[in-house]
C-alpha positions, 0 to 999 in steps of 0.5 A: 500499499505504501508503494502505491501512495509513493507511486501516486505522489510521484505522478502528481509531482511530475504532473505539477512540475510539468504544468509549472514548466509549461507556464514558464515556457509560456512566459519566459522564452528559452532564447532572447535576441539581442543585437550589436550594432558596431564597426568591428573592423576598427581597433575599438570595434575588435575589442568590443566584439571580444568583450561582448561575446565573452559577456554573453558566454559567461551569462549563458553559463550562469543559471543564477541570472536568466535561468534556462533562458539563453541570450542569442547575440546578433552582430551587425557591422556598422559600415564605417558608422555612416548615417544612411547605411547605419539605418539599414543595418539597424533595421535588419537587426530589428527585423529579427525580433531583437529586444535591445541593440548594443551600440552604435559606435559614434554619437552621429549614428546614435542620433539617427538610430535613436529615432528608430528605437523610439518608434519601435520601442527597442532600448538602444544601449551605448557605451561609446556614444557619449554626446551630451545631447543624446541624454535629452528627453527626445530619446527616451530609448537611448540608454548610455552605459558609460559616462556622459561627455558633460562630465569629461568637459567638466573635468577639463574645465576644472583643469583649466581653471586650476592652472589659472588659464582663461582662454582655450582653443578647441580643436574637434571633429565637426560632427555631433559628437565634436560639436555638442561636446565642445558646446558642453565645454564652453558652458562649463568654462563660462561657469569658471569665468573662462572661455573658448577663444577660437574654435577649430573644427575639422572634417570627420576623417580629415586628411593631413592636408586639412588638419594642417590647414586647421593647425596653421590657423591655431598657431596664429591664434593668442591662446596656447591651451588646446583642447583636442576632442576627436575620435581614436581613428584620426585624433593621433594624426592631429598630434603628429601634424602638430609635431611637424608644425612645431606646436609640441614645444615649450609654451603649448598646453595640449589636453586630449579627451578619452580618445587618446587613452583608449588609442594608447591602451589598445595599440600599446606598446606604441612606437617611439615616433608615436610616443614623441608625437604626444610628449607632455599631452594631458589626457583623460581616461574613464576611471574604473576602481580597483577591484577583484573583478577588474583584476580577474578580467584583466588576467582573462584578457590575454586568453580572450585575445589569443589568436585574434591579434592578426591586425595588430595588438588588442590591449584592453581599454575602458571601452572593452570593460564598459561593453562587458558590463553593458551585456550584464546590465541588459541581462540583469534587466531582463531577469527583472523583467521576466520576474515581474511577469512580463512577456516578449511580444511584437506587433506590426507598426500601423504607421508602416502598414499605411505606406503604399507601395512598400518595396523595402519590406518594412512590414518585417520590422515590428514594435516591441510591445514591452519595450517600455517595461524593459527600459525601466528595468534597465534604469533600475539596475543596481549591480557591481560589475567590472567597472565598479558600482553600477546604478543610474541617477534620476537624470539617466546618467551613471552615478558618481562619474570619475576620470584618471588624469594622465600625462604622457611622459617618455615611453609610457604614461603617468597618472597625475590625479583624478577627477570626480563629479563629487569632489573635483580634482584630487590625487587620491582615488575618488572612492576614498572621498565618497565617505567624506563631505564633498570639499571643493575648496581651492586648497583641496584641488590638487594635481601632481607635477606635470611634465608639459610639452618641451620637457618642462615642469614650469606652468606655461603662460597659456597664451602668446601675442597672436602672430596673425599680422594684426596689430593692436588698435589702441585708443588714445585720448586727444587731449587739449589740456594738461598735455604733459600726460598725453598728447599727439605730436603735431603732423604725426601718428605718434604720441608722447607724455608721461602715460605714453612713456610708462606704457612703452616702458612696460611693453619693453619689459614683456617677454614677447613683441606686442605689434600695436598702433596708436589711434587718436580718439577725440576732435582736438577741440575739447577733452574726450570722455574717457568713459566713452573711450572705454565703452568702445573697447567693448564694441570692438572699435579698439583693442585697448586704451592708453592714457590718463584713464581713471579706474572707476567702478563703472568702467571696471564693469566693462573692461579690465584694467592694469595695475595703477601706475599713478595714484590720483584722487579727487580734491578741491582747489579754491582761491586763497589769501594770505593771513597776517598775524594780529594782537590775539594771535597768541590765542590761536593755537588752541580752540575755545574748547581746549582753552576752557577745558585747560582752565578748568583743569588748572582750577580743579588741580589747585582745589584738589591739592589744597584739600590734600595739603590743608590739614598738613601744610601751613602754606595752604591754611589761613583766612578764606581770602588767603586760601582762595588766593593760594588756590588760584596762584598755585593752580596758574603758577604750575603752568611755569613751574613757579609755584612756591608752596611745597607739598608735604602729603604723599597724595598731594605730590602724586597729584602734582606730579601727574599734573606737571607732566600734563602741563609740560605736554600742553606747553610744549604743544602750545609753543610749537604751534605758536611758533608755526603761526608766527613764522610760516606764511598762513593762507585762508579760504572761505572754502574748507573742503567738499562738505562746505561746497555741498552745503552751499549753492555756489557754482563749482568747476570741473574738467571737461570730460572727467568722471568728476561730473558723474561722481559729484552728481551721483555720489555726492549729490550736488545738482547738475546746474551748479557744475561748470565744465572748464577745458583748460588751466587758463580757463580754470584760473580765470574762473577762480579769480572771478569767483561766483559773484562775477560769473566764475566758480567758487572751487575747482574739483579735479584729480590730484595728478592734474591739480599738482601740475596746475598749482606748480605755477599758480600760487593764488590757489591751493588744495582745501580739505582732504582728498575725498576719493582714492583712484588710480590711473590704468590702461584698459583691456578687454575682460580677461585679457592676459595682456593686462596681467602681464602689463601689471607685472611690468608696471610693478617692476617699473616701480621697483626699479625706480623707472616709474619715478624717473618718468614721473620726474621727467614730465611732471616735476617742475619748480613750485611756487613760493606759497607751496610751502605755506599752510592753509589756515592754522592747524589748531590744537583741539581737545581731541588730541589731549583728552587722554592726558586729561583723563588720566589727571582727572582719574588721579585726582578722583583717586587721591580724593577718595583715599584722603576721605577714607583716611580722614573718616578713620581719623575722625572716628579714632580721635573724637569718639565722644563727639561721634557719640553725642552727634549721633543723637543730633541732627544731620547738619550738626554732624556734618558741621562737626565733621567739617570743623574736624576736617578744617582743623590742623592734623597736629592740633587734633593729635595735640588735643587728643594727647591732653585728653588722655593725660586728663583721663589718666590723672583722674583715674589715679585720684580716684584710686588713691581716695579708695585706698584711704577709705579702705584704711578707715573702715579697717580701723573702725572695725578693729575698735568695735571688735575690741568692744565686743570682746570687753563686753563678753569679758 
């Protein structure tokens, strides 16, 4: 019976298992078709074919991924990745009920095939089509399984910014891959205030002659930082032509994208000639972290390529590794796809069926009905492959993109650092930084030493003056006044003056030649506006501006300035007149407040010393009139150190010592100021500075064309109607002499450099008040111009070696008029300069009085206890009178009175003791007599 049950159970089990298998077979097919569209006749294509076939073989032998389902691989040659033929080849793949296509090789083909993938809903997985625009919403079925080129361009932009370059030249293939990649580079450079100064596109698969023509134009450009973005097919040829043109020498910088490292990895070892062509080049390689899977795959690669190197070496590049992982990503996505209960079905495209006269047999191409579900499954893959952790972010890009930065040196390469989207540039592997907070500070962005073209480790300047035959168009203001600064030599195109000589001397210090041409700006009848001259640089009329151009905020928003070569702020000039001494000149050194405070302190110190000395010193005692006279005499006699009263108390001497020091300082300052007043010529003016002009309504002159006009209106708030433009120094002098009452101006405002020249021969005017702006003059260049930086360095060198001062003395040093040594008004001494002394003296007086009061209270309690007890029962006024009388009393008298009181008390106590003794003797005698009487009575 037991055997029967066992047989029945086995039959039921077999029936159940067969039904399950049947169900599985109905949903999970035994074979899934996938296609690969690639150009297998290229070096990269051969690597990809080997890697894809190895991945399919590994997956089919691993039942843990797809179970009993096998991948059926269809390889389709992409005929030199040309658009039209690629369409036909892609349709051939899709006609075989392919659920996904790996490829194509180029971004150009991917753009075309992605439209077909969208229509037929077949996922298109590519690891080599890295064009950033393929990630747009236009191509939902395009799935990139490598790093987006936008990250590579970000890495290059960070490298350029790290070395301090501002302009680069882009050499690229003029196709979707090249144009869109360089477009992304331009955006990333702009974020770092850099730019692509020159774009040099080349035809795809350019010939040597075409490459030469393009590189000749590059050699004539200004920048020496060149970014090369091409393909492995003809990218090395560009470097070979550059070598022959002398563009791999010292001063050049070449930065290549990932094509160069792929070329080196696949064709390694390269010949010495090929290595010489790329010495000093910086290149990027997609970073694959070290792992056991990576080391195992590298060790397998030799066996995988054995017997397949007939057309050349087949070194393993990152393309091969990403191709291997791409097949695994698709397999894991299919596994998830089937576990979710999805099926693989195809249906005819109704749009194709509407095409009449279809001789191309397009009806063989079917729509993959479950393509959307598979696409979602691919984006949800989270695995660890040979390339490391593999997962997608919300924007469809791989997480944590990173690159190795390679420097080609000698017969090989050297890694000088890494770049990751997480932490930027570093010299440690990016995965070690993922556990730390991101740090993009300048101090944290590091690279190892780079060997640049020309076998030098010194950072190239990154630019030279363009050798294209063009001359710098330098605008020079054609002035009509103050021609010592800049002026045009009559009947010539040359200029002279202080500003011109400084510019020529700075240019001579540059390590390269600067071809330029001075172009006059202005009509020669009035001073031109320097702001308008600067604006013309932004429009391209001028390449630079040289002259007396003030560096202002408004102008720095338009152009870049060099280091200032002369300091010059706005000052006020007004008419002045000589001031003669008068009978009250001795009061002039101090301000009224200073006189008042000094007098108060003289009286205060005298009163304090009198209080401290009154109980001890006979010189400070006597009738009230005498004491008042003593206070006044002592106070003011200390000014001349002629006081005859001696101080005997410690506190009095302390206060007097501090006060005599204060008096010494005041006397010395007063003497010096009075001497200056009586010996130096004094000038006076009703205008005291810019503040008095703001508060008045009088007209103000300024130099025509100067920025002073806009500054006075916008910043100071002076009404435009009060400002009078003046062209020449002679016109300025006449306007100041007339004054506002006769149609002139009350004051003239200009920069100090002009004013010093104006006053050198006009002694009736002077600068009043302080300089109220801080500006300088510089040379203007377009924004981010490297010439401005080099000229700034040259100007600093001129200042250090003394040439700048010699040029200044040549043009601007002239004999000054005699009144230049005169002083405008009087520098009166005010309380602000001495309040510290008075504060110390006041604190000393307060401290001495406090100590004196404490000592006096103790003496009062000690020497007058009876009065203190009796006054305690009296009124407050009586207690105060008692205390004041004690204070007024001389200390020796108090001590003497206390001594007499003690003697009287001692005498009284002695008398009382004697009387007590006598009375005791009488009592003893009487008691003896009584005792005797009692004894007799008893007898």
